[in-house]
ROVONU-105290 format. One record per atom (N, C-alpha, C): residue number from 1; residue in three letters; x, y, z. Coordinates in nm, 2 decimals, m for minus. Example, Ala and Ser with C-alpha at 12.3 -4.5 7.8 and 13.67 -1.06 7.14 Angstrom:
2
{i=1&aa=Ala&east=1.32&north=m0.57&up=0.78}
{i=1&aa=Ala&east=1.23&north=m0.45&up=0.78}
{i=1&aa=Ala&east=1.32&north=m0.33&up=0.78}
{i=2&aa=Ser&east=1.28&north=m0.22&up=0.71}
{i=2&aa=Ser&east=1.37&north=m0.11&up=0.71}
{i=2&aa=Ser&east=1.29&north=0.00&up=0.79}
//
This chain:
115
{i=1&aa=Unk&east=1.10&north=2.09&up=1.18}
{i=1&aa=Unk&east=1.03&north=2.11&up=1.31}
{i=1&aa=Unk&east=1.00&north=1.97&up=1.36}
{i=2&aa=Unk&east=0.98&north=1.98&up=1.50}
{i=2&aa=Unk&east=0.99&north=1.86&up=1.60}
{i=2&aa=Unk&east=0.81&north=1.76&up=1.55}
{i=3&aa=Unk&east=0.82&north=1.66&up=1.54}
{i=3&aa=Unk&east=0.71&north=1.56&up=1.56}
{i=3&aa=Unk&east=0.66&north=1.57&up=1.70}
{i=4&aa=Unk&east=0.52&north=1.53&up=1.68}
{i=4&aa=Unk&east=0.45&north=1.54&up=1.79}
{i=4&aa=Unk&east=0.32&north=1.40&up=1.77}
{i=5&aa=Unk&east=0.27&north=1.34&up=1.87}
{i=5&aa=Unk&east=0.18&north=1.20&up=1.87}
{i=5&aa=Unk&east=0.04&north=1.25&up=1.83}
{i=6&aa=Unk&east=m0.06&north=1.32&up=1.95}
{i=6&aa=Unk&east=m0.17&north=1.34&up=1.93}
{i=6&aa=Unk&east=m0.18&north=1.46&up=1.88}
{i=7&aa=Unk&east=m0.27&north=1.50&up=1.82}
{i=7&aa=Unk&east=m0.32&north=1.59&up=1.71}
{i=7&aa=Unk&east=m0.48&north=1.58&up=1.69}
{i=8&aa=Unk&east=m0.51&north=1.71&up=1.66}
{i=8&aa=Unk&east=m0.65&north=1.71&up=1.63}
{i=8&aa=Unk&east=m0.68&north=1.82&up=1.48}
{i=9&aa=Unk&east=m0.72&north=1.80&up=1.45}
{i=9&aa=Unk&east=m0.76&north=1.91&up=1.29}
{i=9&aa=Unk&east=m0.93&north=1.94&up=1.30}
{i=10&aa=Unk&east=m0.93&north=2.10&up=1.31}
{i=10&aa=Unk&east=m1.05&north=2.17&up=1.27}
{i=10&aa=Unk&east=m1.07&north=2.28&up=1.17}
{i=11&aa=Unk&east=m1.15&north=2.29&up=1.16}
{i=11&aa=Unk&east=m1.17&north=2.41&up=1.01}
{i=11&aa=Unk&east=m1.20&north=2.55&up=1.13}
{i=12&aa=Unk&east=m1.15&north=2.61&up=1.04}
{i=12&aa=Unk&east=m1.17&north=2.77&up=1.12}
{i=12&aa=Unk&east=m1.19&north=2.85&up=1.02}
{i=13&aa=Unk&east=m1.28&north=2.96&up=1.07}
{i=13&aa=Unk&east=m1.32&north=3.09&up=1.03}
{i=13&aa=Unk&east=m1.33&north=3.23&up=1.09}
{i=14&aa=Unk&east=m1.38&north=3.30&up=1.02}
{i=14&aa=Unk&east=m1.35&north=3.44&up=1.11}
{i=14&aa=Unk&east=m1.20&north=3.44&up=1.18}
{i=15&aa=Unk&east=m1.12&north=3.48&up=1.08}
{i=15&aa=Unk&east=m0.96&north=3.48&up=1.10}
{i=15&aa=Unk&east=m0.96&north=3.61&up=1.10}
{i=16&aa=Unk&east=m0.84&north=3.68&up=1.21}
{i=16&aa=Unk&east=m0.78&north=3.77&up=1.20}
{i=16&aa=Unk&east=m0.66&north=3.75&up=1.22}
{i=17&aa=Unk&east=m0.57&north=3.81&up=1.11}
{i=17&aa=Unk&east=m0.40&north=3.80&up=1.13}
{i=17&aa=Unk&east=m0.38&north=3.90&up=1.25}
{i=18&aa=Unk&east=m0.30&north=3.88&up=1.35}
{i=18&aa=Unk&east=m0.28&north=3.95&up=1.47}
{i=18&aa=Unk&east=m0.12&north=3.99&up=1.44}
{i=19&aa=Unk&east=m0.02&north=3.91&up=1.37}
{i=19&aa=Unk&east=0.07&north=3.90&up=1.36}
{i=19&aa=Unk&east=0.14&north=3.82&up=1.26}
{i=20&aa=Unk&east=0.28&north=3.82&up=1.21}
{i=20&aa=Unk&east=0.27&north=3.66&up=1.14}
{i=20&aa=Unk&east=0.32&north=3.56&up=1.19}
{i=21&aa=Unk&east=0.28&north=3.55&up=1.33}
{i=21&aa=Unk&east=0.26&north=3.41&up=1.38}
{i=21&aa=Unk&east=0.18&north=3.43&up=1.49}
{i=22&aa=Unk&east=0.08&north=3.46&up=1.50}
{i=22&aa=Unk&east=m0.07&north=3.47&up=1.61}
{i=22&aa=Unk&east=m0.17&north=3.52&up=1.49}
{i=23&aa=Unk&east=m0.26&north=3.43&up=1.51}
{i=23&aa=Unk&east=m0.40&north=3.44&up=1.46}
{i=23&aa=Unk&east=m0.51&north=3.42&up=1.55}
{i=24&aa=Unk&east=m0.64&north=3.53&up=1.55}
{i=24&aa=Unk&east=m0.73&north=3.48&up=1.63}
{i=24&aa=Unk&east=m0.83&north=3.43&up=1.53}
{i=25&aa=Unk&east=m0.89&north=3.31&up=1.57}
{i=25&aa=Unk&east=m1.04&north=3.28&up=1.51}
{i=25&aa=Unk&east=m1.12&north=3.17&up=1.55}
{i=26&aa=Unk&east=m1.21&north=3.17&up=1.47}
{i=26&aa=Unk&east=m1.30&north=3.10&up=1.52}
{i=26&aa=Unk&east=m1.30&north=2.96&up=1.48}
{i=27&aa=Unk&east=m1.33&north=2.89&up=1.60}
{i=27&aa=Unk&east=m1.28&north=2.74&up=1.54}
{i=27&aa=Unk&east=m1.38&north=2.66&up=1.55}
{i=28&aa=Unk&east=m1.43&north=2.57&up=1.44}
{i=28&aa=Unk&east=m1.55&north=2.49&up=1.44}
{i=28&aa=Unk&east=m1.49&north=2.34&up=1.48}
{i=29&aa=Unk&east=m1.56&north=2.31&up=1.65}
{i=29&aa=Unk&east=m1.54&north=2.18&up=1.72}
{i=29&aa=Unk&east=m1.64&north=2.08&up=1.65}
{i=30&aa=Unk&east=m1.74&north=2.09&up=1.59}
{i=30&aa=Unk&east=m1.84&north=2.00&up=1.55}
{i=30&aa=Unk&east=m1.97&north=2.02&up=1.61}
{i=31&aa=Unk&east=m2.06&north=1.96&up=1.56}
{i=31&aa=Unk&east=m2.18&north=1.97&up=1.64}
{i=31&aa=Unk&east=m2.21&north=2.11&up=1.64}
{i=32&aa=Unk&east=m2.21&north=2.18&up=1.56}
{i=32&aa=Unk&east=m2.28&north=2.35&up=1.57}
{i=32&aa=Unk&east=m2.20&north=2.41&up=1.69}
{i=33&aa=Unk&east=m2.06&north=2.37&up=1.73}
{i=33&aa=Unk&east=m2.01&north=2.44&up=1.84}
{i=33&aa=Unk&east=m1.88&north=2.48&up=1.78}
{i=34&aa=Unk&east=m1.89&north=2.61&up=1.84}
{i=34&aa=Unk&east=m1.78&north=2.69&up=1.79}
{i=34&aa=Unk&east=m1.68&north=2.71&up=1.88}
{i=35&aa=Unk&east=m1.56&north=2.79&up=1.85}
{i=35&aa=Unk&east=m1.47&north=2.83&up=1.98}
{i=35&aa=Unk&east=m1.36&north=2.95&up=1.95}
{i=36&aa=Unk&east=m1.37&north=3.06&up=2.00}
{i=36&aa=Unk&east=m1.27&north=3.17&up=1.95}
{i=36&aa=Unk&east=m1.15&north=3.17&up=2.03}
{i=37&aa=Unk&east=m1.04&north=3.20&up=2.00}
{i=37&aa=Unk&east=m0.95&north=3.20&up=2.09}
{i=37&aa=Unk&east=m0.82&north=3.24&up=1.98}
{i=38&aa=Unk&east=m0.71&north=3.29&up=2.02}
{i=38&aa=Unk&east=m0.55&north=3.32&up=1.96}
{i=38&aa=Unk&east=m0.49&north=3.21&up=1.94}
{i=39&aa=Unk&east=m0.45&north=3.14&up=1.81}
{i=39&aa=Unk&east=m0.35&north=3.03&up=1.81}
{i=39&aa=Unk&east=m0.20&north=3.11&up=1.79}
{i=40&aa=Unk&east=m0.13&north=3.04&up=1.79}
{i=40&aa=Unk&east=0.06&north=3.06&up=1.78}
{i=40&aa=Unk&east=0.09&north=2.95&up=1.71}
{i=41&aa=Unk&east=0.12&north=2.99&up=1.56}
{i=41&aa=Unk&east=0.19&north=2.92&up=1.47}
{i=41&aa=Unk&east=0.28&north=2.82&up=1.51}
{i=42&aa=Unk&east=0.30&north=2.66&up=1.53}
{i=42&aa=Unk&east=0.37&north=2.64&up=1.61}
{i=42&aa=Unk&east=0.49&north=2.61&up=1.53}
{i=43&aa=Unk&east=0.61&north=2.58&up=1.61}
{i=43&aa=Unk&east=0.73&north=2.57&up=1.52}
{i=43&aa=Unk&east=0.81&north=2.67&up=1.51}
{i=44&aa=Unk&east=0.77&north=2.80&up=1.48}
{i=44&aa=Unk&east=0.83&north=2.92&up=1.40}
{i=44&aa=Unk&east=0.84&north=3.04&up=1.48}
{i=45&aa=Unk&east=0.91&north=3.14&up=1.45}
{i=45&aa=Unk&east=0.84&north=3.27&up=1.50}
{i=45&aa=Unk&east=0.90&north=3.36&up=1.38}
{i=46&aa=Unk&east=0.80&north=3.47&up=1.38}
{i=46&aa=Unk&east=0.81&north=3.61&up=1.31}
{i=46&aa=Unk&east=0.86&north=3.68&up=1.35}
{i=47&aa=Unk&east=0.95&north=3.79&up=1.30}
{i=47&aa=Unk&east=0.97&north=3.92&up=1.38}
{i=47&aa=Unk&east=0.88&north=4.00&up=1.43}
{i=48&aa=Unk&east=0.89&north=4.10&up=1.53}
{i=48&aa=Unk&east=0.80&north=4.17&up=1.60}
{i=48&aa=Unk&east=0.74&north=4.26&up=1.48}
{i=49&aa=Unk&east=0.60&north=4.28&up=1.52}
{i=49&aa=Unk&east=0.52&north=4.37&up=1.45}
{i=49&aa=Unk&east=0.58&north=4.50&up=1.43}
{i=50&aa=Unk&east=0.64&north=4.54&up=1.52}
{i=50&aa=Unk&east=0.72&north=4.68&up=1.49}
{i=50&aa=Unk&east=0.84&north=4.73&up=1.40}
{i=51&aa=Unk&east=0.91&north=4.58&up=1.38}
{i=51&aa=Unk&east=0.97&north=4.60&up=1.24}
{i=51&aa=Unk&east=0.91&north=4.57&up=1.10}
{i=52&aa=Unk&east=1.01&north=4.62&up=1.03}
{i=52&aa=Unk&east=0.92&north=4.61&up=0.85}
{i=52&aa=Unk&east=0.93&north=4.48&up=0.83}
{i=53&aa=Unk&east=1.04&north=4.35&up=0.90}
{i=53&aa=Unk&east=1.02&north=4.26&up=0.86}
{i=53&aa=Unk&east=0.91&north=4.16&up=0.90}
{i=54&aa=Unk&east=0.84&north=4.21&up=1.01}
{i=54&aa=Unk&east=0.76&north=4.18&up=1.10}
{i=54&aa=Unk&east=0.64&north=4.19&up=1.02}
{i=55&aa=Unk&east=0.59&north=4.35&up=0.96}
{i=55&aa=Unk&east=0.47&north=4.43&up=0.90}
{i=55&aa=Unk&east=0.47&north=4.29&up=0.78}
{i=56&aa=Unk&east=0.62&north=4.26&up=0.67}
{i=56&aa=Unk&east=0.58&north=4.20&up=0.56}
{i=56&aa=Unk&east=0.55&north=4.07&up=0.59}
{i=57&aa=Unk&east=0.56&north=3.97&up=0.72}
{i=57&aa=Unk&east=0.58&north=3.86&up=0.78}
{i=57&aa=Unk&east=0.38&north=3.88&up=0.76}
{i=58&aa=Unk&east=0.33&north=3.98&up=0.86}
{i=58&aa=Unk&east=0.17&north=3.98&up=0.86}
{i=58&aa=Unk&east=0.10&north=4.01&up=0.74}
{i=59&aa=Unk&east=0.16&north=4.07&up=0.65}
{i=59&aa=Unk&east=0.09&north=4.12&up=0.51}
{i=59&aa=Unk&east=0.09&north=3.97&up=0.43}
{i=60&aa=Unk&east=0.17&north=3.90&up=0.44}
{i=60&aa=Unk&east=0.17&north=3.78&up=0.38}
{i=60&aa=Unk&east=0.11&north=3.69&up=0.41}
{i=61&aa=Unk&east=0.08&north=3.62&up=0.56}
{i=61&aa=Unk&east=m0.01&north=3.57&up=0.60}
{i=61&aa=Unk&east=m0.17&north=3.61&up=0.59}
{i=62&aa=Unk&east=m0.18&north=3.75&up=0.59}
{i=62&aa=Unk&east=m0.30&north=3.80&up=0.53}
{i=62&aa=Unk&east=m0.39&north=3.76&up=0.39}
{i=63&aa=Unk&east=m0.20&north=3.78&up=0.31}
{i=63&aa=Unk&east=m0.28&north=3.76&up=0.18}
{i=63&aa=Unk&east=m0.31&north=3.61&up=0.18}
{i=64&aa=Unk&east=m0.25&north=3.51&up=0.23}
{i=64&aa=Unk&east=m0.24&north=3.37&up=0.21}
{i=64&aa=Unk&east=m0.38&north=3.32&up=0.22}
{i=65&aa=Unk&east=m0.40&north=3.39&up=0.37}
{i=65&aa=Unk&east=m0.54&north=3.34&up=0.42}
{i=65&aa=Unk&east=m0.68&north=3.40&up=0.36}
{i=66&aa=Unk&east=m0.66&north=3.53&up=0.31}
{i=66&aa=Unk&east=m0.78&north=3.58&up=0.23}
{i=66&aa=Unk&east=m0.82&north=3.54&up=0.08}
{i=67&aa=Unk&east=m0.69&north=3.47&up=0.00}
{i=67&aa=Unk&east=m0.69&north=3.39&up=m0.12}
{i=67&aa=Unk&east=m0.74&north=3.26&up=m0.10}
{i=68&aa=Unk&east=m0.76&north=3.21&up=0.04}
{i=68&aa=Unk&east=m0.78&north=3.06&up=0.07}
{i=68&aa=Unk&east=m0.94&north=3.03&up=0.00}
{i=69&aa=Unk&east=m0.96&north=2.89&up=m0.02}
{i=69&aa=Unk&east=m1.03&north=2.83&up=m0.04}
{i=69&aa=Unk&east=m1.12&north=2.76&up=0.10}
{i=70&aa=Unk&east=m1.01&north=2.72&up=0.19}
{i=70&aa=Unk&east=m1.06&north=2.66&up=0.32}
{i=70&aa=Unk&east=m0.92&north=2.67&up=0.41}
{i=71&aa=Unk&east=m0.93&north=2.69&up=0.58}
{i=71&aa=Unk&east=m0.84&north=2.73&up=0.63}
{i=71&aa=Unk&east=m0.87&north=2.61&up=0.76}
{i=72&aa=Unk&east=m0.72&north=2.51&up=0.80}
{i=72&aa=Unk&east=m0.78&north=2.41&up=0.88}
{i=72&aa=Unk&east=m0.65&north=2.43&up=0.98}
{i=73&aa=Unk&east=m0.65&north=2.41&up=1.10}
{i=73&aa=Unk&east=m0.54&north=2.39&up=1.17}
{i=73&aa=Unk&east=m0.52&north=2.25&up=1.24}
{i=74&aa=Unk&east=m0.42&north=2.20&up=1.23}
{i=74&aa=Unk&east=m0.42&north=2.07&up=1.33}
{i=74&aa=Unk&east=m0.36&north=2.16&up=1.44}
{i=75&aa=Unk&east=m0.38&north=2.12&up=1.56}
{i=75&aa=Unk&east=m0.34&north=2.14&up=1.72}
{i=75&aa=Unk&east=m0.29&north=2.01&up=1.79}
{i=76&aa=Unk&east=m0.23&north=2.08&up=1.87}
{i=76&aa=Unk&east=m0.11&north=1.98&up=1.94}
{i=76&aa=Unk&east=m0.23&north=1.95&up=2.11}
{i=77&aa=Unk&east=m0.22&north=1.80&up=2.17}
{i=77&aa=Unk&east=m0.30&north=1.80&up=2.25}
{i=77&aa=Unk&east=m0.29&north=1.87&up=2.37}
{i=78&aa=Unk&east=m0.41&north=1.94&up=2.41}
{i=78&aa=Unk&east=m0.39&north=2.01&up=2.55}
{i=78&aa=Unk&east=m0.24&north=2.11&up=2.56}
{i=79&aa=Unk&east=m0.16&north=2.14&up=2.47}
{i=79&aa=Unk&east=m0.11&north=2.24&up=2.44}
{i=79&aa=Unk&east=m0.13&north=2.38&up=2.42}
{i=80&aa=Unk&east=m0.09&north=2.46&up=2.50}
{i=80&aa=Unk&east=m0.08&north=2.59&up=2.48}
{i=80&aa=Unk&east=0.05&north=2.65&up=2.53}
{i=81&aa=Unk&east=0.10&north=2.77&up=2.45}
{i=81&aa=Unk&east=0.22&north=2.88&up=2.44}
{i=81&aa=Unk&east=0.23&north=2.92&up=2.55}
{i=82&aa=Unk&east=0.35&north=2.98&up=2.57}
{i=82&aa=Unk&east=0.39&north=3.10&up=2.67}
{i=82&aa=Unk&east=0.28&north=3.18&up=2.72}
{i=83&aa=Unk&east=0.17&north=3.23&up=2.66}
{i=83&aa=Unk&east=0.11&north=3.34&up=2.66}
{i=83&aa=Unk&east=m0.07&north=3.27&up=2.60}
{i=84&aa=Unk&east=m0.07&north=3.15&up=2.64}
{i=84&aa=Unk&east=m0.20&north=3.09&up=2.66}
{i=84&aa=Unk&east=m0.27&north=3.09&up=2.55}
{i=85&aa=Unk&east=m0.22&north=3.10&up=2.40}
{i=85&aa=Unk&east=m0.24&north=3.11&up=2.28}
{i=85&aa=Unk&east=m0.22&north=2.91&up=2.24}
{i=86&aa=Unk&east=m0.31&north=2.87&up=2.20}
{i=86&aa=Unk&east=m0.30&north=2.71&up=2.13}
{i=86&aa=Unk&east=m0.20&north=2.69&up=2.02}
{i=87&aa=Unk&east=m0.15&north=2.63&up=2.04}
{i=87&aa=Unk&east=m0.02&north=2.57&up=1.92}
{i=87&aa=Unk&east=m0.10&north=2.50&up=1.79}
{i=88&aa=Unk&east=m0.10&north=2.59&up=1.71}
{i=88&aa=Unk&east=m0.12&north=2.53&up=1.57}
{i=88&aa=Unk&east=m0.08&north=2.50&up=1.44}
{i=89&aa=Unk&east=m0.07&north=2.42&up=1.36}
{i=89&aa=Unk&east=0.02&north=2.43&up=1.24}
{i=89&aa=Unk&east=m0.11&north=2.45&up=1.12}
{i=90&aa=Unk&east=m0.11&north=2.56&up=1.02}
{i=90&aa=Unk&east=m0.23&north=2.62&up=0.94}
{i=90&aa=Unk&east=m0.20&north=2.58&up=0.83}
{i=91&aa=Unk&east=m0.32&north=2.45&up=0.77}
{i=91&aa=Unk&east=m0.30&north=2.46&up=0.65}
{i=91&aa=Unk&east=m0.41&north=2.54&up=0.57}
{i=92&aa=Unk&east=m0.35&north=2.65&up=0.42}
{i=92&aa=Unk&east=m0.43&north=2.71&up=0.38}
{i=92&aa=Unk&east=m0.43&north=2.59&up=0.26}
{i=93&aa=Unk&east=m0.59&north=2.62&up=0.19}
{i=93&aa=Unk&east=m0.63&north=2.52&up=0.11}
{i=93&aa=Unk&east=m0.67&north=2.61&up=m0.02}
{i=94&aa=Unk&east=m0.59&north=2.58&up=m0.16}
{i=94&aa=Unk&east=m0.59&north=2.69&up=m0.25}
{i=94&aa=Unk&east=m0.59&north=2.59&up=m0.40}
{i=95&aa=Unk&east=m0.71&north=2.56&up=m0.44}
{i=95&aa=Unk&east=m0.69&north=2.48&up=m0.58}
{i=95&aa=Unk&east=m0.73&north=2.34&up=m0.55}
{i=96&aa=Unk&east=m0.77&north=2.31&up=m0.40}
{i=96&aa=Unk&east=m0.76&north=2.20&up=m0.38}
{i=96&aa=Unk&east=m0.67&north=2.14&up=m0.30}
{i=97&aa=Unk&east=m0.54&north=2.20&up=m0.30}
{i=97&aa=Unk&east=m0.43&north=2.18&up=m0.24}
{i=97&aa=Unk&east=m0.38&north=2.25&up=m0.09}
{i=98&aa=Unk&east=m0.37&north=2.15&up=m0.01}
{i=98&aa=Unk&east=m0.31&north=2.21&up=0.10}
{i=98&aa=Unk&east=m0.18&north=2.25&up=0.09}
{i=99&aa=Unk&east=m0.16&north=2.36&up=0.16}
{i=99&aa=Unk&east=m0.03&north=2.46&up=0.23}
{i=99&aa=Unk&east=0.01&north=2.47&up=0.34}
{i=100&aa=Unk&east=0.10&north=2.40&up=0.40}
{i=100&aa=Unk&east=0.14&north=2.40&up=0.50}
{i=100&aa=Unk&east=0.18&north=2.57&up=0.54}
{i=101&aa=Unk&east=0.11&north=2.63&up=0.59}
{i=101&aa=Unk&east=0.15&north=2.77&up=0.61}
{i=101&aa=Unk&east=0.27&north=2.82&up=0.73}
{i=102&aa=Unk&east=0.31&north=2.75&up=0.83}
{i=102&aa=Unk&east=0.43&north=2.74&up=0.94}
{i=102&aa=Unk&east=0.51&north=2.72&up=0.82}
{i=103&aa=Unk&east=0.55&north=2.61&up=0.75}
{i=103&aa=Unk&east=0.66&north=2.58&up=0.69}
{i=103&aa=Unk&east=0.69&north=2.69&up=0.54}
{i=104&aa=Unk&east=0.56&north=2.75&up=0.49}
{i=104&aa=Unk&east=0.60&north=2.82&up=0.42}
{i=104&aa=Unk&east=0.68&north=2.97&up=0.44}
{i=105&aa=Unk&east=0.63&north=3.01&up=0.56}
{i=105&aa=Unk&east=0.68&north=3.12&up=0.63}
{i=105&aa=Unk&east=0.84&north=3.08&up=0.64}
{i=106&aa=Unk&east=0.82&north=2.96&up=0.68}
{i=106&aa=Unk&east=0.98&north=2.93&up=0.71}
{i=106&aa=Unk&east=1.08&north=2.94&up=0.54}
{i=107&aa=Unk&east=1.03&north=2.88&up=0.48}
{i=107&aa=Unk&east=1.13&north=2.85&up=0.33}
{i=107&aa=Unk&east=1.13&north=2.99&up=0.28}
{i=108&aa=Unk&east=1.02&north=3.06&up=0.31}
{i=108&aa=Unk&east=0.98&north=3.23&up=0.22}
{i=108&aa=Unk&east=1.09&north=3.29&up=0.31}
{i=109&aa=Unk&east=1.16&north=3.27&up=0.45}
{i=109&aa=Unk&east=1.26&north=3.35&up=0.52}
{i=109&aa=Unk&east=1.19&north=3.48&up=0.60}
{i=110&aa=Unk&east=1.06&north=3.46&up=0.60}
{i=110&aa=Unk&east=0.96&north=3.55&up=0.70}
{i=110&aa=Unk&east=0.96&north=3.50&up=0.85}
{i=111&aa=Unk&east=0.97&north=3.39&up=0.88}
{i=111&aa=Unk&east=0.98&north=3.32&up=1.00}
{i=111&aa=Unk&east=1.14&north=3.21&up=1.01}
{i=112&aa=Unk&east=1.15&north=3.22&up=1.16}
{i=112&aa=Unk&east=1.25&north=3.12&up=1.21}
{i=112&aa=Unk&east=1.21&north=3.03&up=1.24}
{i=113&aa=Unk&east=1.31&north=2.89&up=1.27}
{i=113&aa=Unk&east=1.24&north=2.81&up=1.35}
{i=113&aa=Unk&east=1.24&north=2.82&up=1.50}
{i=114&aa=Unk&east=1.13&north=2.79&up=1.54}
{i=114&aa=Unk&east=1.14&north=2.79&up=1.74}
{i=114&aa=Unk&east=1.10&north=2.65&up=1.79}
{i=115&aa=Unk&east=1.20&north=2.66&up=1.89}
{i=115&aa=Unk&east=1.16&north=2.54&up=1.95}
{i=115&aa=Unk&east=1.13&north=2.58&up=2.13}
//
């Protein structure tokens, strides 16, 4: 995955998994301000939802998010993807450990690297 300089970290809630690499979530910006938007998982591409592999990727992401103690995203400053989604690295917290969901999807063979 590519490295980048300026990033921001936010807590997210009310997450809906659209497909393996797209989420709709409410982002806590702090100071009692929230923002609902679509997020694209940075640096990866999952198969289309119309395929069995795409359905498997979505189910895996839903399982990971539903079992999380906390979910955070790391965004890239002012960076939106091709379809207006903010690009993010998603961190799932379970038992005090942070899991990089983007990397986990790659490691499990549920996504490929996307540049």
